[in-house]
C-alpha positions in Angstrom: 11.8 6.6 29.6 8.4 6.4 27.8 8.5 5.4 24.2 6.5 7.6 21.8 4.2 5.8 19.4 5.5 5.7 15.9 3.5 7.6 13.3 3.6 7.0 9.5 4.1 9.9 7.1 0.7 10.7 5.7 -1.1 8.5 8.2 -4.9 8.8 8.0 -4.7 9.0 4.3 -4.4 5.3 3.7 -7.4 3.2 2.7 -7.4 0.5 5.3 -10.8 -1.0 6.2 -11.9 -4.0 4.3 -15.4 -2.5 3.8 -14.0 0.6 2.4 -11.7 -1.3 0.1 -14.4 -3.7 -1.2 -16.7 -0.7 -1.8 -14.0 1.0 -4.0 -13.4 -2.2 -5.9 -17.0 -3.0 -6.3 -18.5 0.5 -7.1 -15.5 2.6 -8.2 -14.6 3.4 -11.8 -11.9 1.1 -13.1 -9.0 2.1 -15.4 -6.5 -0.4 -16.7 -3.0 0.5 -17.7 0.1 -1.3 -18.7 1.4 -2.1 -15.2 -1.5 -1.0 -12.9 -5.2 -1.0 -12.4 -6.8 2.0 -10.7 -10.2 2.1 -9.0 -11.5 5.5 -8.0 -14.7 6.1 -5.9 -15.9 9.6 -4.8 -16.0 9.6 -1.0 -16.6 13.2 -0.1 -13.7 13.0 2.4 -10.0 13.4 2.4 -8.5 11.5 -0.5 -7.1 8.1 0.6 -5.2 5.5 -1.3 -4.9 1.7 -0.9 -2.5 -0.7 -2.5 -2.9 -4.3 -3.5 -0.5 -6.7 -5.2 -2.0 -10.1 -6.0 -0.2 -13.4 -5.9 0.0 -13.4 -9.7 2.8 -10.9 -9.3 5.0 -13.4 -7.5 6.2 -14.3 -4.1 6.1 -12.1 -1.0 9.4 -10.3 -1.8 8.1 -9.3 -5.3 4.7 -8.3 -4.0 6.3 -6.1 -1.3 8.5 -4.4 -3.8 5.5 -3.7 -6.0 3.6 -2.1 -3.0 6.7 0.1 -2.3 6.8 1.2 -5.9 3.1 2.0 -5.9 3.4 4.0 -2.7 6.3 6.0 -4.1 4.4 6.6 -7.4 1.4 7.8 -5.4 3.6 10.2 -3.4 5.0 11.6 -6.7 1.5 12.3 -8.1 -0.4 13.1 -4.9 0.0 16.8 -5.3 -2.2 16.9 -8.4 -5.0 14.7 -7.0 -8.3 16.3 -6.1 -9.8 15.9 -2.6 -12.8 13.6 -2.1 -11.7 10.3 -3.6 -10.9 6.8 -2.4 -8.4 5.2 -4.8 -7.2 1.6 -4.9 -4.0 0.9 -6.9 -3.6 -2.7 -7.9 -0.4 -4.1 -9.5 -0.6 -6.2 -12.6 1.8 -9.1 -13.3 3.5 -6.8 -15.9 4.7 -4.5 -13.1 7.5 -7.0 -12.2 10.7 -5.4 -13.2 9.1 -2.0 -13.9 10.9 1.2 -12.8 9.5 3.8 -10.6 9.2 6.2 -13.6 7.1 3.6 -15.5 4.8 3.0 -12.6 4.4 6.7 -11.8 3.7 7.6 -15.5 1.1 4.8 -15.7 -0.5 5.9 -12.4 -0.7 9.5 -13.5 -2.3 8.7 -16.8 -4.9 6.4 -15.1 -5.8 9.0 -12.5 -6.3 11.6 -15.2 -8.6 9.2 -17.1 -10.6 8.6 -14.0 -11.0 12.3 -13.4 -9.2 12.3 -10.1 -6.4 14.7 -11.0 -7.0 18.5 -11.2 
């Protein structure tokens, strides 16, 4: 019996390539919040998001938890985001122990400041 390839929900909307990520970090507008830093760069394509959790957050388990929180927060605010942006969401060390509500609130405010939300 053939196995179907797995697909991720929202696949194709994740910022993956290192050249795309470095362009957003280098040329995008930066907004710093309490627990996150958001970089937004107008791409003219479908809006894509990337997630980064630096080692200053902690070990692998802590960084993975932070990336899961950031993805869930993005899903919560994604409906109000305009098309045509590449967004990098970077966790700050203060994100350790933060709830999903805190992360989503911070993300929503930063996206609004960056002019990404409608």
